[in-house]
N, C-alpha and C positions, 0 to 999 in steps of 0.2 A: 456427490463429490467423488471425483476420481483420484486415485493415488498415483502420482507421477514422481519418480525420482530422477532429477536432472543429472546428467552425466558430468557436466562441468559447471563451474561457477557462472560462466556466461550463459549457459543453457538455462540455469535457474533464474537468473536475472531477466532473461528474455521471456521466460514463462510468466514471471510476475508482471512484467510490462504488457505482454500481449494477450494473455489468456483472461481477458476482462470478464468473459461470461462464465468463468469457472470459479468455484469457491476453492481457495487455497489455504493451506496451513504451511507456514514458512518456519523452519527450524534451522537455526545456525548459531554459531558462537557469537559472543559479545563483540561489538565493533565491526561487524561484517557488512553493515549497510541495510539491515532489515527495515529499520524505520524509514530510511530514505526511500527505499523501493516501495514501501507501503504508501508513503505520502505521494510519490510519483504516480502510483496506481490510482489513488483517489483523485488526483488532478486530472488524469486522463478520463476517468469516468465522468467527472463533472464537465469537463470541456466538450466531451462528445455528447453531452446531454442524456447520458444513460441513466442518470439519477440526479436528484436535486440535493442540495446541501443537507436538508433535513432527512434524507433517505439513506445516508451513509453512516455506517458504524465501523469503528476500528477498535480492536481489542489488543492490549499489550499487557505485559505482566511486570513491568518495572516503572517506577515513578519517573525515571530519567526519560525513557522512551515516550511515556504519556505526555510529559512536558514538551518534548520535541515535536510530537504530533500536534499538540494543542497550538503551539506557536506557529508551526507551518500551516495548519488548517485555518488559523485566523487570517493569515496572508492569502490563502486560497479563497476563503470566503469573501474577503474584500475585493479580490480580483474577479471572481466569477459571479458575484451577485449584482 
């Protein structure tokens, strides 16, 4: 895992979206879109066939984000399977 500090918010979002082969740790304040970007990243991995649904793990530290990811991932699962 490499350590990269994005210079702007858009740079950080682009890195999350495009650096699919990299392991990332995303740290940002509440309400900044971390969960949304993570779900979008998972969607890209699944759509590109880089992993199957059973091969993806996402970790979060709040119940709210976990609920949002669960809901979004159910939609993704129904779309991709």
